[in-house]
PDB file of N, CA, C and O in Angstrom, chain B, residues numbered from 101:
ATOM      1  N   MET B 101      57.383  14.725  95.320  1.00  0.00           N
ATOM      2  CA  MET B 101      56.763  15.382  96.446  1.00  0.00           C
ATOM      3  C   MET B 101      55.477  16.049  95.964  1.00  0.00           C
ATOM      4  O   MET B 101      55.457  16.684  94.910  1.00  0.00           O
ATOM      5  N   GLN B 102      54.417  15.900  96.735  1.00  0.00           N
ATOM      6  CA  GLN B 102      53.116  16.489  96.412  1.00  0.00           C
ATOM      7  C   GLN B 102      52.793  17.577  97.433  1.00  0.00           C
ATOM      8  O   GLN B 102      53.135  17.451  98.609  1.00  0.00           O
ATOM      9  N   VAL B 103      52.137  18.637  96.985  1.00  0.00           N
ATOM     10  CA  VAL B 103      51.746  19.729  97.871  1.00  0.00           C
ATOM     11  C   VAL B 103      50.243  19.927  97.782  1.00  0.00           C
ATOM     12  O   VAL B 103      49.653  19.849  96.704  1.00  0.00           O
ATOM     13  N   LYS B 104      49.630  20.187  98.941  1.00  0.00           N
ATOM     14  CA  LYS B 104      48.202  20.507  98.970  1.00  0.00           C
ATOM     15  C   LYS B 104      47.931  21.479 100.103  1.00  0.00           C
ATOM     16  O   LYS B 104      48.708  21.591 101.052  1.00  0.00           O
ATOM     17  N   ARG B 105      46.824  22.172  99.984  1.00  0.00           N
ATOM     18  CA  ARG B 105      46.411  23.091 101.041  1.00  0.00           C
ATOM     19  C   ARG B 105      46.039  22.283 102.287  1.00  0.00           C
ATOM     20  O   ARG B 105      45.567  21.150 102.194  1.00  0.00           O
ATOM     21  N   ASN B 106      46.260  22.885 103.437  1.00  0.00           N
ATOM     22  CA  ASN B 106      45.971  22.230 104.702  1.00  0.00           C
ATOM     23  C   ASN B 106      44.757  22.894 105.344  1.00  0.00           C
ATOM     24  O   ASN B 106      44.868  23.974 105.924  1.00  0.00           O
ATOM     25  N   GLY B 107      43.607  22.252 105.239  1.00  0.00           N
ATOM     26  CA  GLY B 107      42.400  22.811 105.826  1.00  0.00           C
ATOM     27  C   GLY B 107      41.751  23.834 104.926  1.00  0.00           C
ATOM     28  O   GLY B 107      42.058  23.940 103.739  1.00  0.00           O
ATOM     29  N   GLU B 108      40.831  24.596 105.532  1.00  0.00           N
ATOM     30  CA  GLU B 108      40.068  25.575 104.765  1.00  0.00           C
ATOM     31  C   GLU B 108      40.670  26.965 104.946  1.00  0.00           C
ATOM     32  O   GLU B 108      40.781  27.461 106.067  1.00  0.00           O
ATOM     33  N   TRP B 109      41.053  27.582 103.843  1.00  0.00           N
ATOM     34  CA  TRP B 109      41.657  28.920 103.836  1.00  0.00           C
ATOM     35  C   TRP B 109      40.878  29.812 102.895  1.00  0.00           C
ATOM     36  O   TRP B 109      40.465  29.384 101.817  1.00  0.00           O
ATOM     37  N   LEU B 110      40.676  31.057 103.307  1.00  0.00           N
ATOM     38  CA  LEU B 110      40.075  32.077 102.453  1.00  0.00           C
ATOM     39  C   LEU B 110      41.195  32.913 101.856  1.00  0.00           C
ATOM     40  O   LEU B 110      42.249  33.060 102.474  1.00  0.00           O
ATOM     41  N   SER B 111      40.986  33.459 100.675  1.00  0.00           N
ATOM     42  CA  SER B 111      42.008  34.309 100.075  1.00  0.00           C
ATOM     43  C   SER B 111      41.358  35.505  99.399  1.00  0.00           C
ATOM     44  O   SER B 111      40.233  35.425  98.905  1.00  0.00           O
ATOM     45  N   ALA B 112      42.093  36.624  99.386  1.00  0.00           N
ATOM     46  CA  ALA B 112      41.609  37.831  98.732  1.00  0.00           C
ATOM     47  C   ALA B 112      42.805  38.654  98.273  1.00  0.00           C
ATOM     48  O   ALA B 112      43.792  38.788  98.996  1.00  0.00           O
ATOM     49  N   MET B 113      42.711  39.203  97.070  1.00  0.00           N
ATOM     50  CA  MET B 113      43.745  40.088  96.563  1.00  0.00           C
ATOM     51  C   MET B 113      43.554  41.465  97.184  1.00  0.00           C
ATOM     52  O   MET B 113      42.442  41.991  97.238  1.00  0.00           O
ATOM     53  N   ILE B 114      44.667  42.039  97.654  1.00  0.00           N
ATOM     54  CA  ILE B 114      44.671  43.390  98.221  1.00  0.00           C
ATOM     55  C   ILE B 114      45.805  44.128  97.525  1.00  0.00           C
ATOM     56  O   ILE B 114      46.968  44.004  97.909  1.00  0.00           O
ATOM     57  N   GLY B 115      45.460  44.892  96.506  1.00  0.00           N
ATOM     58  CA  GLY B 115      46.486  45.551  95.701  1.00  0.00           C
ATOM     59  C   GLY B 115      47.318  44.509  94.970  1.00  0.00           C
ATOM     60  O   GLY B 115      46.778  43.675  94.242  1.00  0.00           O
ATOM     61  N   GLU B 116      48.633  44.555  95.162  1.00  0.00           N
ATOM     62  CA  GLU B 116      49.559  43.623  94.508  1.00  0.00           C
ATOM     63  C   GLU B 116      49.777  42.342  95.307  1.00  0.00           C
ATOM     64  O   GLU B 116      50.455  41.429  94.836  1.00  0.00           O
ATOM     65  N   GLU B 117      49.206  42.264  96.514  1.00  0.00           N
ATOM     66  CA  GLU B 117      49.413  41.098  97.374  1.00  0.00           C
ATOM     67  C   GLU B 117      48.113  40.334  97.552  1.00  0.00           C
ATOM     68  O   GLU B 117      47.028  40.814  97.225  1.00  0.00           O
ATOM     69  N   CYS B 118      48.261  39.139  98.077  1.00  0.00           N
ATOM     70  CA  CYS B 118      47.126  38.295  98.388  1.00  0.00           C
ATOM     71  C   CYS B 118      47.192  37.975  99.877  1.00  0.00           C
ATOM     72  O   CYS B 118      48.257  37.656 100.405  1.00  0.00           O
ATOM     73  N   ALA B 119      46.059  38.063 100.541  1.00  0.00           N
ATOM     74  CA  ALA B 119      45.985  37.672 101.947  1.00  0.00           C
ATOM     75  C   ALA B 119      45.239  36.351 102.017  1.00  0.00           C
ATOM     76  O   ALA B 119      44.168  36.193 101.432  1.00  0.00           O
ATOM     77  N   ILE B 120      45.820  35.409 102.740  1.00  0.00           N
ATOM     78  CA  ILE B 120      45.133  34.142 102.963  1.00  0.00           C
ATOM     79  C   ILE B 120      44.910  34.003 104.468  1.00  0.00           C
ATOM     80  O   ILE B 120      45.770  34.370 105.268  1.00  0.00           O
ATOM     81  N   MET B 121      43.736  33.465 104.847  1.00  0.00           N
ATOM     82  CA  MET B 121      43.393  33.337 106.253  1.00  0.00           C
ATOM     83  C   MET B 121      42.787  31.962 106.525  1.00  0.00           C
ATOM     84  O   MET B 121      41.929  31.482 105.784  1.00  0.00           O
ATOM     85  N   SER B 122      43.253  31.350 107.596  1.00  0.00           N
ATOM     86  CA  SER B 122      42.722  30.058 108.005  1.00  0.00           C
ATOM     87  C   SER B 122      41.351  30.250 108.638  1.00  0.00           C
ATOM     88  O   SER B 122      41.202  31.027 109.581  1.00  0.00           O
ATOM     89  N   VAL B 123      40.358  29.548 108.125  1.00  0.00           N
ATOM     90  CA  VAL B 123      39.023  29.577 108.703  1.00  0.00           C
ATOM     91  C   VAL B 123      39.048  28.907 110.076  1.00  0.00           C
ATOM     92  O   VAL B 123      38.296  29.281 110.976  1.00  0.00           O
ATOM     93  N   GLU B 124      39.918  27.920 110.220  1.00  0.00           N
ATOM     94  CA  GLU B 124      39.949  27.121 111.443  1.00  0.00           C
ATOM     95  C   GLU B 124      40.556  27.851 112.630  1.00  0.00           C
ATOM     96  O   GLU B 124      40.049  27.729 113.745  1.00  0.00           O
ATOM     97  N   ASN B 125      41.652  28.624 112.417  1.00  0.00           N
ATOM     98  CA  ASN B 125      42.311  29.244 113.567  1.00  0.00           C
ATOM     99  C   ASN B 125      42.501  30.756 113.435  1.00  0.00           C
ATOM    100  O   ASN B 125      43.050  31.384 114.341  1.00  0.00           O
ATOM    101  N   GLY B 126      42.063  31.344 112.336  1.00  0.00           N
ATOM    102  CA  GLY B 126      42.125  32.788 112.183  1.00  0.00           C
ATOM    103  C   GLY B 126      43.495  33.351 111.827  1.00  0.00           C
ATOM    104  O   GLY B 126      43.633  34.567 111.696  1.00  0.00           O
ATOM    105  N   SER B 127      44.513  32.505 111.666  1.00  0.00           N
ATOM    106  CA  SER B 127      45.827  33.018 111.287  1.00  0.00           C
ATOM    107  C   SER B 127      45.795  33.461 109.828  1.00  0.00           C
ATOM    108  O   SER B 127      45.040  32.926 109.017  1.00  0.00           O
ATOM    109  N   TYR B 128      46.628  34.448 109.511  1.00  0.00           N
ATOM    110  CA  TYR B 128      46.655  34.931 108.136  1.00  0.00           C
ATOM    111  C   TYR B 128      48.081  35.223 107.694  1.00  0.00           C
ATOM    112  O   TYR B 128      48.981  35.438 108.505  1.00  0.00           O
ATOM    113  N   VAL B 129      48.251  35.222 106.380  1.00  0.00           N
ATOM    114  CA  VAL B 129      49.544  35.442 105.758  1.00  0.00           C
ATOM    115  C   VAL B 129      49.328  36.306 104.527  1.00  0.00           C
ATOM    116  O   VAL B 129      48.381  36.090 103.771  1.00  0.00           O
ATOM    117  N   ALA B 130      50.207  37.287 104.322  1.00  0.00           N
ATOM    118  CA  ALA B 130      50.194  38.091 103.097  1.00  0.00           C
ATOM    119  C   ALA B 130      51.243  37.514 102.156  1.00  0.00           C
ATOM    120  O   ALA B 130      52.385  37.288 102.556  1.00  0.00           O
ATOM    121  N   ILE B 131      50.862  37.279 100.920  1.00  0.00           N
ATOM    122  CA  ILE B 131      51.785  36.699  99.942  1.00  0.00           C
ATOM    123  C   ILE B 131      51.803  37.559  98.674  1.00  0.00           C
ATOM    124  O   ILE B 131      50.855  38.287  98.380  1.00  0.00           O
ATOM    125  N   SER B 132      52.898  37.451  97.945  1.00  0.00           N
ATOM    126  CA  SER B 132      53.089  38.231  96.714  1.00  0.00           C
ATOM    127  C   SER B 132      52.183  37.709  95.595  1.00  0.00           C
ATOM    128  O   SER B 132      51.488  36.704  95.742  1.00  0.00           O
ATOM    129  N   ARG B 133      52.220  38.416  94.497  1.00  0.00           N
ATOM    130  CA  ARG B 133      51.448  38.002  93.310  1.00  0.00           C
ATOM    131  C   ARG B 133      51.856  36.604  92.849  1.00  0.00           C
ATOM    132  O   ARG B 133      51.003  35.792  92.488  1.00  0.00           O
ATOM    133  N   VAL B 134      53.159  36.325  92.862  1.00  0.00           N
ATOM    134  CA  VAL B 134      53.631  34.994  92.467  1.00  0.00           C
ATOM    135  C   VAL B 134      53.193  33.957  93.498  1.00  0.00           C
ATOM    136  O   VAL B 134      52.782  32.852  93.141  1.00  0.00           O
ATOM    137  N   GLY B 135      53.282  34.314  94.763  1.00  0.00           N
ATOM    138  CA  GLY B 135      52.796  33.422  95.817  1.00  0.00           C
ATOM    139  C   GLY B 135      51.316  33.127  95.654  1.00  0.00           C
ATOM    140  O   GLY B 135      50.871  32.002  95.882  1.00  0.00           O
ATOM    141  N   ALA B 136      50.549  34.145  95.256  1.00  0.00           N
ATOM    142  CA  ALA B 136      49.119  33.958  95.018  1.00  0.00           C
ATOM    143  C   ALA B 136      48.887  32.977  93.868  1.00  0.00           C
ATOM    144  O   ALA B 136      47.964  32.163  93.913  1.00  0.00           O
ATOM    145  N   ARG B 137      49.726  33.060  92.846  1.00  0.00           N
ATOM    146  CA  ARG B 137      49.589  32.131  91.715  1.00  0.00           C
ATOM    147  C   ARG B 137      49.898  30.708  92.162  1.00  0.00           C
ATOM    148  O   ARG B 137      49.213  29.765  91.766  1.00  0.00           O
ATOM    149  N   ILE B 138      50.931  30.555  92.987  1.00  0.00           N
ATOM    150  CA  ILE B 138      51.238  29.226  93.536  1.00  0.00           C
ATOM    151  C   ILE B 138      50.038  28.730  94.336  1.00  0.00           C
ATOM    152  O   ILE B 138      49.632  27.575  94.206  1.00  0.00           O
ATOM    153  N   TRP B 139      49.476  29.606  95.160  1.00  0.00           N
ATOM    154  CA  TRP B 139      48.312  29.231  95.980  1.00  0.00           C
ATOM    155  C   TRP B 139      47.168  28.739  95.098  1.00  0.00           C
ATOM    156  O   TRP B 139      46.501  27.764  95.442  1.00  0.00           O
ATOM    157  N   GLU B 140      46.935  29.398  93.972  1.00  0.00           N
ATOM    158  CA  GLU B 140      45.899  28.963  93.032  1.00  0.00           C
ATOM    159  C   GLU B 140      46.221  27.586  92.459  1.00  0.00           C
ATOM    160  O   GLU B 140      45.343  26.731  92.337  1.00  0.00           O
ATOM    161  N   LEU B 141      47.485  27.383  92.110  1.00  0.00           N
ATOM    162  CA  LEU B 141      47.874  26.142  91.433  1.00  0.00           C
ATOM    163  C   LEU B 141      47.878  24.915  92.344  1.00  0.00           C
ATOM    164  O   LEU B 141      47.843  23.787  91.853  1.00  0.00           O
ATOM    165  N   ILE B 142      47.921  25.120  93.669  1.00  0.00           N
ATOM    166  CA  ILE B 142      47.934  23.950  94.554  1.00  0.00           C
ATOM    167  C   ILE B 142      46.531  23.518  94.982  1.00  0.00           C
ATOM    168  O   ILE B 142      46.373  22.693  95.881  1.00  0.00           O
ATOM    169  N   GLU B 143      45.527  24.082  94.333  1.00  0.00           N
ATOM    170  CA  GLU B 143      44.153  23.631  94.520  1.00  0.00           C
ATOM    171  C   GLU B 143      43.655  23.149  93.182  1.00  0.00           C
ATOM    172  O   GLU B 143      43.267  23.986  92.367  1.00  0.00           O
ATOM    173  N   PRO B 144      43.637  21.900  92.902  1.00  0.00           N
ATOM    174  CA  PRO B 144      43.817  20.720  93.757  1.00  0.00           C
ATOM    175  C   PRO B 144      45.296  20.402  93.996  1.00  0.00           C
ATOM    176  O   PRO B 144      46.179  21.062  93.448  1.00  0.00           O
ATOM    177  N   PRO B 145      45.556  19.367  94.831  1.00  0.00           N
ATOM    178  CA  PRO B 145      46.946  18.966  95.097  1.00  0.00           C
ATOM    179  C   PRO B 145      47.717  18.734  93.796  1.00  0.00           C
ATOM    180  O   PRO B 145      47.153  18.311  92.787  1.00  0.00           O
ATOM    181  N   ILE B 146      49.019  19.022  93.846  1.00  0.00           N
ATOM    182  CA  ILE B 146      49.855  18.939  92.646  1.00  0.00           C
ATOM    183  C   ILE B 146      51.265  18.512  93.045  1.00  0.00           C
ATOM    184  O   ILE B 146      51.725  18.817  94.146  1.00  0.00           O
ATOM    185  N   ALA B 147      51.939  17.816  92.156  1.00  0.00           N
ATOM    186  CA  ALA B 147      53.341  17.477  92.376  1.00  0.00           C
ATOM    187  C   ALA B 147      54.161  18.759  92.280  1.00  0.00           C
ATOM    188  O   ALA B 147      53.898  19.606  91.426  1.00  0.00           O
ATOM    189  N   VAL B 148      55.149  18.900  93.150  1.00  0.00           N
ATOM    190  CA  VAL B 148      55.978  20.104  93.149  1.00  0.00           C
ATOM    191  C   VAL B 148      56.661  20.279  91.796  1.00  0.00           C
ATOM    192  O   VAL B 148      56.806  21.407  91.324  1.00  0.00           O
ATOM    193  N   SER B 149      57.078  19.197  91.171  1.00  0.00           N
ATOM    194  CA  SER B 149      57.719  19.296  89.854  1.00  0.00           C
ATOM    195  C   SER B 149      56.747  19.843  88.804  1.00  0.00           C
ATOM    196  O   SER B 149      57.145  20.632  87.947  1.00  0.00           O
ATOM    197  N   ASP B 150      55.483  19.433  88.862  1.00  0.00           N
ATOM    198  CA  ASP B 150      54.472  19.951  87.931  1.00  0.00           C
ATOM    199  C   ASP B 150      54.166  21.417  88.216  1.00  0.00           C
ATOM    200  O   ASP B 150      53.949  22.204  87.295  1.00  0.00           O
ATOM    201  N   LEU B 151      54.149  21.776  89.490  1.00  0.00           N
ATOM    202  CA  LEU B 151      53.948  23.162  89.881  1.00  0.00           C
ATOM    203  C   LEU B 151      55.048  24.042  89.290  1.00  0.00           C
ATOM    204  O   LEU B 151      54.770  25.097  88.720  1.00  0.00           O
ATOM    205  N   CYS B 152      56.282  23.607  89.428  1.00  0.00           N
ATOM    206  CA  CYS B 152      57.417  24.363  88.880  1.00  0.00           C
ATOM    207  C   CYS B 152      57.328  24.468  87.367  1.00  0.00           C
ATOM    208  O   CYS B 152      57.608  25.526  86.805  1.00  0.00           O
ATOM    209  N   ALA B 153      56.943  23.389  86.700  1.00  0.00           N
ATOM    210  CA  ALA B 153      56.819  23.416  85.240  1.00  0.00           C
ATOM    211  C   ALA B 153      55.782  24.450  84.802  1.00  0.00           C
ATOM    212  O   ALA B 153      56.006  25.183  83.839  1.00  0.00           O
ATOM    213  N   LYS B 154      54.651  24.512  85.505  1.00  0.00           N
ATOM    214  CA  LYS B 154      53.616  25.492  85.163  1.00  0.00           C
ATOM    215  C   LYS B 154      54.124  26.916  85.378  1.00  0.00           C
ATOM    216  O   LYS B 154      53.875  27.801  84.559  1.00  0.00           O
ATOM    217  N   LEU B 155      54.834  27.131  86.479  1.00  0.00           N
ATOM    218  CA  LEU B 155      55.356  28.466  86.764  1.00  0.00           C
ATOM    219  C   LEU B 155      56.399  28.886  85.735  1.00  0.00           C
ATOM    220  O   LEU B 155      56.453  30.055  85.353  1.00  0.00           O
ATOM    221  N   GLN B 156      57.223  27.953  85.286  1.00  0.00           N
ATOM    222  CA  GLN B 156      58.218  28.263  84.260  1.00  0.00           C
ATOM    223  C   GLN B 156      57.547  28.652  82.948  1.00  0.00           C
ATOM    224  O   GLN B 156      58.073  29.482  82.207  1.00  0.00           O
ATOM    225  N   ASP B 157      56.396  28.061  82.657  1.00  0.00           N
ATOM    226  CA  ASP B 157      55.653  28.430  81.453  1.00  0.00           C
ATOM    227  C   ASP B 157      55.090  29.850  81.554  1.00  0.00           C
ATOM    228  O   ASP B 157      54.970  30.547  80.547  1.00  0.00           O
ATOM    229  N   GLU B 158      54.749  30.271  82.767  1.00  0.00           N
ATOM    230  CA  GLU B 158      54.091  31.560  82.970  1.00  0.00           C
ATOM    231  C   GLU B 158      55.054  32.714  83.264  1.00  0.00           C
ATOM    232  O   GLU B 158      54.752  33.868  82.961  1.00  0.00           O
ATOM    233  N   PHE B 159      56.214  32.402  83.853  1.00  0.00           N
ATOM    234  CA  PHE B 159      57.149  33.442  84.272  1.00  0.00           C
ATOM    235  C   PHE B 159      58.509  33.205  83.618  1.00  0.00           C
ATOM    236  O   PHE B 159      58.849  32.076  83.264  1.00  0.00           O
ATOM    237  N   ASP B 160      59.267  34.261  83.464  1.00  0.00           N
ATOM    238  CA  ASP B 160      60.606  34.177  82.885  1.00  0.00           C
ATOM    239  C   ASP B 160      61.591  33.803  83.987  1.00  0.00           C
ATOM    240  O   ASP B 160      62.185  34.671  84.626  1.00  0.00           O
ATOM    241  N   VAL B 161      61.758  32.479  84.204  1.00  0.00           N
ATOM    242  CA  VAL B 161      62.591  31.988  85.293  1.00  0.00           C
ATOM    243  C   VAL B 161      63.210  30.650  84.882  1.00  0.00           C
ATOM    244  O   VAL B 161      62.576  29.844  84.201  1.00  0.00           O
ATOM    245  N   THR B 162      64.453  30.429  85.304  1.00  0.00           N
ATOM    246  CA  THR B 162      65.109  29.156  84.995  1.00  0.00           C
ATOM    247  C   THR B 162      64.570  28.067  85.922  1.00  0.00           C
ATOM    248  O   THR B 162      63.974  28.358  86.959  1.00  0.00           O
ATOM    249  N   ALA B 163      64.782  26.837  85.541  1.00  0.00           N
ATOM    250  CA  ALA B 163      64.326  25.700  86.345  1.00  0.00           C
ATOM    251  C   ALA B 163      64.941  25.725  87.739  1.00  0.00           C
ATOM    252  O   ALA B 163      64.255  25.470  88.728  1.00  0.00           O
ATOM    253  N   GLU B 164      66.238  26.032  87.816  1.00  0.00           N
ATOM    254  CA  GLU B 164      66.929  26.020  89.111  1.00  0.00           C
ATOM    255  C   GLU B 164      66.406  27.108  90.040  1.00  0.00           C
ATOM    256  O   GLU B 164      66.142  26.853  91.215  1.00  0.00           O
ATOM    257  N   VAL B 165      66.257  28.319  89.514  1.00  0.00           N
ATOM    258  CA  VAL B 165      65.759  29.434  90.326  1.00  0.00           C
ATOM    259  C   VAL B 165      64.310  29.178  90.735  1.00  0.00           C
ATOM    260  O   VAL B 165      63.929  29.418  91.880  1.00  0.00           O
ATOM    261  N   CYS B 166      63.513  28.692  89.795  1.00  0.00           N
ATOM    262  CA  CYS B 166      62.106  28.413  90.080  1.00  0.00           C
ATOM    263  C   CYS B 166      61.989  27.406  91.221  1.00  0.00           C
ATOM    264  O   CYS B 166      61.238  27.630  92.170  1.00  0.00           O
ATOM    265  N   ARG B 167      62.719  26.309  91.136  1.00  0.00           N
ATOM    266  CA  ARG B 167      62.625  25.278  92.175  1.00  0.00           C
ATOM    267  C   ARG B 167      63.082  25.817  93.523  1.00  0.00           C
ATOM    268  O   ARG B 167      62.454  25.534  94.544  1.00  0.00           O
ATOM    269  N   ALA B 168      64.149  26.578  93.542  1.00  0.00           N
ATOM    270  CA  ALA B 168      64.645  27.140  94.800  1.00  0.00           C
ATOM    271  C   ALA B 168      63.616  28.092  95.414  1.00  0.00           C
ATOM    272  O   ALA B 168      63.364  28.052  96.618  1.00  0.00           O
ATOM    273  N   GLU B 169      63.025  28.947  94.577  1.00  0.00           N
ATOM    274  CA  GLU B 169      62.028  29.900  95.073  1.00  0.00           C
ATOM    275  C   GLU B 169      60.754  29.189  95.529  1.00  0.00           C
ATOM    276  O   GLU B 169      60.173  29.547  96.554  1.00  0.00           O
ATOM    277  N   VAL B 170      60.327  28.193  94.775  1.00  0.00           N
ATOM    278  CA  VAL B 170      59.137  27.430  95.157  1.00  0.00           C
ATOM    279  C   VAL B 170      59.391  26.693  96.468  1.00  0.00           C
ATOM    280  O   VAL B 170      58.537  26.705  97.355  1.00  0.00           O
ATOM    281  N   ASP B 171      60.539  26.059  96.603  1.00  0.00           N
ATOM    282  CA  ASP B 171      60.864  25.347  97.845  1.00  0.00           C
ATOM    283  C   ASP B 171      60.861  26.304  99.038  1.00  0.00           C
ATOM    284  O   ASP B 171      60.368  25.955 100.110  1.00  0.00           O
ATOM    285  N   ALA B 172      61.408  27.508  98.857  1.00  0.00           N
ATOM    286  CA  ALA B 172      61.426  28.497  99.936  1.00  0.00           C
ATOM    287  C   ALA B 172      60.005  28.925 100.303  1.00  0.00           C
ATOM    288  O   ALA B 172      59.658  29.003 101.482  1.00  0.00           O
ATOM    289  N   PHE B 173      59.190  29.201  99.291  1.00  0.00           N
ATOM    290  CA  PHE B 173      57.804  29.600  99.540  1.00  0.00           C
ATOM    291  C   PHE B 173      57.036  28.489 100.244  1.00  0.00           C
ATOM    292  O   PHE B 173      56.320  28.741 101.213  1.00  0.00           O
ATOM    293  N   LEU B 174      57.185  27.260  99.756  1.00  0.00           N
ATOM    294  CA  LEU B 174      56.463  26.148 100.373  1.00  0.00           C
ATOM    295  C   LEU B 174      56.922  25.924 101.812  1.00  0.00           C
ATOM    296  O   LEU B 174      56.116  25.562 102.669  1.00  0.00           O
ATOM    297  N   GLY B 175      58.195  26.135 102.078  1.00  0.00           N
ATOM    298  CA  GLY B 175      58.698  26.032 103.438  1.00  0.00           C
ATOM    299  C   GLY B 175      58.035  27.046 104.360  1.00  0.00           C
ATOM    300  O   GLY B 175      57.677  26.724 105.493  1.00  0.00           O
ATOM    301  N   GLU B 176      57.874  28.268 103.871  1.00  0.00           N
ATOM    302  CA  GLU B 176      57.194  29.305 104.653  1.00  0.00           C
ATOM    303  C   GLU B 176      55.728  28.952 104.877  1.00  0.00           C
ATOM    304  O   GLU B 176      55.202  29.129 105.976  1.00  0.00           O
ATOM    305  N   MET B 177      55.083  28.460 103.847  1.00  0.00           N
ATOM    306  CA  MET B 177      53.669  28.084 103.976  1.00  0.00           C
ATOM    307  C   MET B 177      53.486  26.876 104.894  1.00  0.00           C
ATOM    308  O   MET B 177      52.496  26.780 105.619  1.00  0.00           O
ATOM    309  N   GLN B 178      54.446  25.964 104.854  1.00  0.00           N
ATOM    310  CA  GLN B 178      54.382  24.801 105.739  1.00  0.00           C
ATOM    311  C   GLN B 178      54.569  25.237 107.197  1.00  0.00           C
ATOM    312  O   GLN B 178      53.913  24.701 108.090  1.00  0.00           O
ATOM    313  N   ALA B 179      55.446  26.193 107.440  1.00  0.00           N
ATOM    314  CA  ALA B 179      55.664  26.711 108.799  1.00  0.00           C
ATOM    315  C   ALA B 179      54.397  27.375 109.344  1.00  0.00           C
ATOM    316  O   ALA B 179      54.177  27.391 110.555  1.00  0.00           O
ATOM    317  N   CYS B 180      53.571  27.919 108.457  1.00  0.00           N
ATOM    318  CA  CYS B 180      52.300  28.548 108.854  1.00  0.00           C
ATOM    319  C   CYS B 180      51.154  27.532 108.902  1.00  0.00           C
ATOM    320  O   CYS B 180      50.011  27.886 109.194  1.00  0.00           O
ATOM    321  N   HIS B 181      51.469  26.289 108.616  1.00  0.00           N
ATOM    322  CA  HIS B 181      50.469  25.208 108.574  1.00  0.00           C
ATOM    323  C   HIS B 181      49.425  25.422 107.494  1.00  0.00           C
ATOM    324  O   HIS B 181      48.293  24.954 107.620  1.00  0.00           O
ATOM    325  N   ALA B 182      49.801  26.131 106.425  1.00  0.00           N
ATOM    326  CA  ALA B 182      48.886  26.397 105.326  1.00  0.00           C
ATOM    327  C   ALA B 182      48.882  25.286 104.290  1.00  0.00           C
ATOM    328  O   ALA B 182      47.914  25.132 103.544  1.00  0.00           O
ATOM    329  N   ILE B 183      49.969  24.502 104.240  1.00  0.00           N
ATOM    330  CA  ILE B 183      50.092  23.416 103.258  1.00  0.00           C
ATOM    331  C   ILE B 183      50.591  22.152 103.937  1.00  0.00           C
ATOM    332  O   ILE B 183      51.078  22.166 105.067  1.00  0.00           O
ATOM    333  N   VAL B 184      50.449  21.060 103.198  1.00  0.00           N
ATOM    334  CA  VAL B 184      51.026  19.774 103.603  1.00  0.00           C
ATOM    335  C   VAL B 184      51.823  19.256 102.424  1.00  0.00           C
ATOM    336  O   VAL B 184      51.336  19.229 101.294  1.00  0.00           O
ATOM    337  N   LEU B 185      53.047  18.846 102.693  1.00  0.00           N
ATOM    338  CA  LEU B 185      53.892  18.198 101.687  1.00  0.00           C
ATOM    339  C   LEU B 185      53.921  16.709 102.000  1.00  0.00           C
ATOM    340  O   LEU B 185      54.075  16.313 103.156  1.00  0.00           O
ATOM    341  N   SER B 186      53.773  15.892 100.972  1.00  0.00           N
ATOM    342  CA  SER B 186      53.789  14.447 101.168  1.00  0.00           C
ATOM    343  C   SER B 186      54.485  13.786  99.987  1.00  0.00           C
ATOM    344  O   SER B 186      54.557  14.359  98.900  1.00  0.00           O
ATOM    345  N   PRO B 187      55.000  12.568 100.206  1.00  0.00           N
ATOM    346  CA  PRO B 187      55.615  11.847  99.083  1.00  0.00           C
ATOM    347  C   PRO B 187      54.601  11.641  97.970  1.00  0.00           C
ATOM    348  O   PRO B 187      53.415  11.444  98.236  1.00  0.00           O
ATOM    349  N   ALA B 188      55.055  11.684  96.740  1.00  0.00           N
ATOM    350  CA  ALA B 188      54.140  11.532  95.586  1.00  0.00           C
ATOM    351  C   ALA B 188      53.559  10.148  95.515  1.00  0.00           C
ATOM    352  O   ALA B 188      52.776   9.852  94.612  1.00  0.00           O
TER     353      ALA B 188
END
């Protein structure tokens, strides 16, 4: 599975969180520091498995927990139309 940003989004760190906003429709989402790192890593498009591998290198997390958390985050971002998931 591959993940990429959907359209043009602006992002800015606000304290410990990151706010992302769609240029196209003005919707915005506040995400955690880890969510912000995921947001950085999906530009350019990346395989979800590679994304998880990079996060495991950077954070103290098991493969199972990392994948579950990444899948949950991507599901939330997909519901906001911020990302597109496609077969690799």
